[in-house]
Each structure stands twice: as C-alpha cells, then as structure tokens.
N, C-alpha and C positions, 0 to 999 in steps of 0.2 A: 320100515321101525317101528317100532308099540311109541304110543303117546310119549309115556316117561320111563326109561331103565332105569331100573336100582343098580348102580355101580359100588361097590364097596373100596373103601380105598383100601391102596391095593400098598404092602411093602415093599418098601424099595429094592428092585432089582438091577441088574446091570443091561444098556438099552442096544450095544453095539453100535453101530451106521450111524441110530438116530443120536447116542452119545455124543459123537465124533460130529453131528452136523453139528450140534448145539454149540458145540465148545468152536469148531469153528465163526459160531454168529457171534461166542461170544467176542472174539480177536475181532471181529470189525466194530461191535460195538465198544469195546474197552478203547480198541485203537482213535474210533469218535470221541467218545471223550476225554482223551487224554488230549487230541489238538484244539478239540472247539468247544467243550460243557462239563463242567463239574453237576453234574445234574446225576422225578415224582418219582412221584406214591415207589419210581422205581425206576428211574430210568433216563434216556440218555436225548441231553434236548441241545444246545447252542449255547456259550454264552454269547452276550451280548456284546461288542465292542464299539460299548459308544464315550460319548465324548464328554469330560467334564463341565457342569455348570453349576455356577453360584446358587448356595446355599443345599444344593441339593447332595444329594448320598455319589463318592465316583462312580466314576467309568467301570470300575474293576467290579460294583456290587450290583445286584437281583434281586429282588422280592422274588421268593421261592414257594406262602407256604402264607394264606392268612383263614385266624379261626378266631371266634369270638364267643365267645358264655353271655354273656351280657350287652345291650345298647353302650355298654360303654367300658368293658373290660374284656380286655382281647392278646391276641399277639402275631406277629408276623416272624416270618423265620430269613430271611437273607440270606442268601450266596454271595462270598466273596472272595479275590484273588488273594495268597494262593492256595487253597482248597480247602477254605473253613468256610464255616456258617454263624450265626448267630441266631440270639432268641431276643427280638425286641419285646417289651410289654408296657400297654397303655393299661389306664385304670381312671381316664377323662375322658372316652372317644377317641383319642389319639389327638388330644391336644402336649400331653408333654408323654416321652417314651424314658424304659427305663431299658440300657441294653441284662440280659440275667445271666446267659450263657454264654458263653462262645466254642471252638474245638471242632476237633477237622473233619469235614466233610467227608455225605458219603459217597464213596466212589460212583453209587450211580441214584443218589439223590437222598432227601428223609424224607421220613411219613412226622408229621406232626399232627395230636387232636387234643386236646383238653376236655376234660367231662363240666368243669364248675367252675368255679373263682380259684379253686387251689388245686387242683389231680388234675395230672396232666402224664404224655410221655413223648415224647418225640425216639424213633426208629436211623439210625445211620446205618443206610440199603449196597451192598453189592456184597464182598466178598471177603470184609470183616464189618460182618454186622455188628452193631450193639446198641443199649437202646438207655436210651436219659429216662427216670423217673422224677416227679416233683409232686408233692402234699401240703406245702405253704406258699403256694398260686409262683413257683419256677426264681424263689430270694435261693432256695438250695436245688440241689440234682442228686440224684443218686446214678452212676456207671454200672451198667451190668455185663460181660460181654453174651453174643449170642452161644454160645458154641453147640447146644442142640441143633441150629437151626445149619445141619453143612452145604460147606458153596459159595455157590452166593445169590444173597439175601436178593430176593427179586421185589414182594409184597408183606406188608404189614394194615392189623386192623383190629381196632379197637372197638368194641360196643360200651366198656365202663374201665375206670378202674382195675377193676382184675379181671378179667377175658378176652382175647384178644385170640392172633395170628396169625404168622407168620408162612410164606410161603416164598421155597427154599429151589436151588434149581443148586447141583452133585453133576458136577461136569462126566460123572460116567457113570451115576445111581438114578439121575431125572430128577422129576418133583416132585418135594416133599410138603406138605404142607405138616406144623405144629400146634399143637394149642398151646393156653395158659387160663387157671382156674381161680388165677390165686398172686394174679400182677407180674408174674416173671418169677415167683423163688421158683417153681417147677414147668417144664412143660411135657405133653406127651404127643410122641404125635399118628400123624394116623393117615400114615405111608399116604399115594400117591391119589390126586384127588380124577383124576381124566385115563380114558380108555391109554393104549400104547402107543396106535394111531393119534394123538391128541398134544396140546401142548397149552401148558398152564401159563400165564401171566399172571395175576394181581386176586384178591383178593377182598371182600365187598361183604359187611353182612349189615343185616338193618337190625338184630335184636339175637339172644344169642343162642338163638337158636338158625334164624336162619339165614343165607348168607347166598353170594350167585360169584361165580366167574369168568376174569377175561381170559376167553379162550381161543383156540384156533385148532379147528377140523377138518376135515372131509365134507363136513356135510352143515347144514345149514339148522344148528340145535346147543341152546346152554348144558350150565353146568350150575346145578342147584341146590344146597343140602338144605333142611332139617331138623336136621341133632345137633346140631353146634359143629360141622362137618367130619360127622363119624362115616358117614355111607353119602353116596351123590350122585343125580339121577339127568337122564339126556333128559333134552326137556326141548320137544321136537318148535320150531319155528315158523311160519306162517309163510308163502312168500308175496310177498306187493301185491295187488291186485294185478297187473305188465309183469306179472314174471321178475326171476332172482334176473338180475343187468347182467348183460356179458360184455367181460373184457372187449375193448379192438379188435375184433378176429377170429376170437374163438369166445370161445361156450363154458360159462362158466360149474357146469357139466361134471367136468374131469379137474376139477381145479379147488381150491382151498376157501375155507372163512374164515374169513374174523371177525369172530365173536364179542360184545364189550357188554359184559351186564351186570347193573347197579343197583341194588336199593332207593326209592328219592325218598314217599316218609309214608308211614304205614307198612300195607299192602302195599304199594305202588312202586313199581321195575321199571326201565324202561334199557332197550336194547339197541345196539347199531350193530349192523350187521354188513360186511365191507365182503363183497365176492369176488376170488380173484382167477381170473382163469391157470390152465396151466401151460408152461411157457412153451411155445411149439418155434422147437431148434427150425424149422425148414422152411418158417416163413418168422421170424422173428416176433410170434406176438404175447401173448399171454403177461403172467409175471410169477414174482414167490416173494410173500413177506417175508422181508427181513431183521427186522425186532419191536421190540418195543417197549418202552414211549421212549419220543412216541413212536407210535404206527410208520411203520419204511417199511414203501413197495416195490422192488426192482418191479419195473415195465420197460415199454419198448414206443420210442416215437419214432419211427418211419424207418428201426433199424436201428435209432441209437438210443443204447443203454439211459436209460433213468430211471433216478428214485424218487417215488412219488410220498411226503411227508405232511403224515392229518393233523391237524394243529393238536386236537383234542378230541378222541370219536365218539366221547358220551360224556359230558360233565359229570367230575364226581366230587363235593361236598370236600370231604377229606385224601381228593390225592392230592400231589403235586402239582405245581404248574409250570404246563410245558409251553415252548418258543422256538419251533423247527430255527436252525438258523438259513434265512430266505440267500444268504448266500453261498450255501451248502450244499439242498436242498429244491429243486423242483416244485415250486407251489399251487399248488390247481385245488379247486371247487372238489369236496369229494366226487370219489370215482368205483361207481357201483356201489356206493349204499345206501343203506335200507335203515329203518328207526324203526323199532316197535314201542309200542308201554302197554300194559300192566295195569288193570285197578286187583286183583285179582293176586296176588301173588305169584303169577304165569301160570295162572291156569288156561287165560286165557288172553290174545292179544292181535292188535289194532297197529294200521299205518300212521306211520304220522310225518308231521313236518317239522321244520321247524323254521324261524325267520328267516336263520343266514344261517350260511355255513360258519361263521367264527362269530364271535363275542359266547357270553355264557349262560347257562343256562342252570336256575335258583327253583326250591321246590317249597314252597308251602304248604301243602301239603300234599298227599295222591294224586287231587285233581286241579289243582290252579300251583301253574307254575309259572314261572319274567323269565325273560330272556333281553339279555341285552348286549346288546353290542357295541360298537363308535357311535352314540352323540342321538344313540336309538333303544327302543323300549320298547315290548309289545307283552300281551297275559294269552294262558288261556287257561281257562276253567273246567274243560277234559280232557287233561293229561294228553296236550298237546296232538289234536284231533282239528283244532279249530283255534285260530287265534286272532287277536287283537290285529286293528289297524294299527302300523307302526306309526308313532310319536317322536317326536322329536325332546332327550334330552342333554341335559350339559356335561355330560360327563366321558370320560375317557373311555376309548375298550376292556371293559375287566380279559385279564388275562383270565384263561379258561377252566373252565373247574373252582371261580376263588370267590361263587356269586351265593351268600348261603342266611342261612335264615335265625333269626333270633327270635322272630314271629312276624304276624301277619303282616304289619305296619315296620317290622325295624330288620334293616341288612344292611350286609357291610362285602365289598367283592373289594383285590387289590385289581393297580394298573401302572404302565409305566406310559409317564407323560416324557418319552425322549431317553433322556439319560437319569432321571429323578423318580424312584418307586414311588407309592403312595399308598390312602387305600378311602374309597368314597362310602360315605354310610347315609340312609336315611330313615328319619324318622314320622311317617307319617307313607305312608305303602309307597312312597318312590316319587312322592311329585315333586320333590325339591331333594338334594343333595348332596350333602357336603362334604370338600375334600380336606385332609390330612396329612401332607407329605411327611415320610419318613424317613428322620434324621440321621447320616452317614454312619455307619458304625468304623468310630475310630481302634486300632489296633489294638489286641487285649495285652 
C-alpha cells in the first residue's frame, strides 16, 4: 500500500450484504440500548443502576458530558430516566447551577460543544437526529431537525458555531458525511469517507480543514482529511516494536483493525489501534467487532463466547462519556491494543503507553498531556512517550473523555461518586482540586 492513498468521498450506493450486516449490528445495539442504556457522542453504554443518596442526584440521573469555556463558565449534560436529557449551566465554577434545557434524549446519545460564553450546540444522535443551538449562553435554544442526515446519526463534530460535520449510517446506503458552514442553515453531502470494505464510526476535526475518523479496516491505517472532509487519505500506521499483537490462538493478519484517531491540540494526533483476529470456527478463537461505542468485541474464552468492552479507547475532549455496564460485559484490560502519537499531523508516529488503561487524558498542547485516574495523576511533555511518576491526588476517577483544559493552569473533569455526579476543577496546574456536586434535575 502506498504511504498515503487519496480517496474522494464517494456518493452513497447500495452495499448489499454489507448493509444487511450493519442492519444486524444496529438491531443488536438498539436492543442493548433499549434494555440498558440511553446513550456518546455516538453510542451505547449502560444505565447505572444506583441507589439514591441524600443531597445527590437521584439514581436515574448520570453525567453525560462536560464542557467549560472559562475557568468559571461551563455546562454539563445530564441523562435521566425516562429517556430525557438536561443541560445545566454554571457561571461560578459550579457553586450554583441553572437548568437551561430539557428534552427527549438521543437514542444513541448527545453531542455537546460550547465555543464561548454565548454560542453552543447540542446534537441528538440516533435515527431521529436533531440539533439545538444557542447564541445567548443557553438562555434560549432553537431546535432544528437534521433531515439531511439519512438513517442513524452516528457522530457530530463542530469546530465553531458555523462549521460542523455529521456522520450518518443509512440502513441501505452506507455511511455518509455532511457538512455545514453556516451554522446548520444548509448542509452539503460529502459522500462516503471510507472504502467499501471499511466502516466509519466517528468524525473529529481539529480545525476547519483537518479531520480524522474512527474506523474499522482490514489493515492498520487511519483516515485523514486536509480539505474539510471533501476527500480522505488512508494513512498507514507503523506496527509496535514487537509487531502487531495476535489474538489468543490466532493471527491478526486475516482479521480487522479498529482505529480511533483524533486530534489533541494543534498538529498533535493520538491513535489507538485494536487488532482483532479473524474467527476460526474449528478452534473457536479470534473474534469480531460488534459495534461502537463503547467498542465491543466478541471473542472466546476456552470456547465460551464473551464480549469485551473497552471503556474509551482514546479519550476525546468533545465526545460523550462512556461507561460500560459491568454486569452486562466482561471488563478486561485492553486486549491487543496499541497506541501511537504524532506531533506533525500524522506524518510520523511513535508508540506510547498510558500510565493505566482507566482514567482520562487531557491535552494542554500537542506535547504536554495529563493523565488522571482514581486518586492518582501523571504528566508527559513528549506526547505520551514518557510519563512522570504517578503521584497521589485526592480525586475520584474521571469519566473517560471528560478531562479538558482551559489553559495550562485550569482544567475540569466529570466523575461519578457512587450515585452522585460531580465535576472537579483546578486553578493551579493540578496541585489542588475542588469538587462541585451537581444538583438533582427536577422533572420538566
């Protein structure tokens, strides 16, 4: 394969057996969602069956997204039964909260992003995609049906109040990427961003031109666009020093790769690659990707079929927060997972290791990252190649994908302390952290 193969976005066409396969996966994920979860940015997870606690949110509520634009001004999205969401706003670092918006939840989640203290967008994901917008800090919202996105709306990403992308999966036509440059007044179809043999699950843009995809392919390559999604290039990813790991009893040479690539800051990029060996019916080894998110891979354990669920294969500042149901999935350490980082827009890559598989990573800039886990933290100044010694922190484990930076001193993340959703903040580069509990969301 050439170092970079350009792929023009293809018009949507019927995909025969591939479409039927996607429909089967959709049935599975919808069934799981209906039974266990009202959810990320695109996805499936699990309702947390929690006990009520005095002073905290009721058991039916959970934290779904966190986004702050200054050290004091921010929003959170709460998910609550029965199948609703609520947007909460603070202007004093979580001292007080105001409920600004309540509505039916997206079947597979909500995408939320705020660009400054006045402009923000919230997209409902699933078969009935819709978009809320505000230009007065959430005091009022306008609702728009996203009829241009046919089928299930899988992913949304905006870089400012005007420019954004939607990735949809039509049951018969395959993936379609659409773009707006006028805040959703009009949308332009950009076709299918991936090859016929591949799948696209999420779109993530660093700026109006440069974007990446989460994708599934028979080879380890990423998808990148440098012209706002009009065309996409396949970018081969180097193998780890010891080669690509093999699934137990099988080789990934005939399997598939789940590749999650997203920008960190500037020219920085982080990639997570999960290799899955092709199933072998005679020996019952190998597996297959079932869906995303959370990433679920069917595998075998001594001939017993199991499902491996990954909490968050690559933390993303503006993705919904995933939390797999531990009673429904087998929770394991990352299997056959490799991670890479780039500081030159994906031209060169280096293997990295995170301090632990759990927790969350946030990016100050392309080189300087933080990792925070349960009561612990570490930093890197070389884009994840080396990390400082893990030090003790008096904080709960962040929800994956929730750690975000306002600047090098101010950061926020969301967490669940038992049944109580909360946010944590620092104003001294992580030396000290303050907790703000979220209030219960009253019925609309």
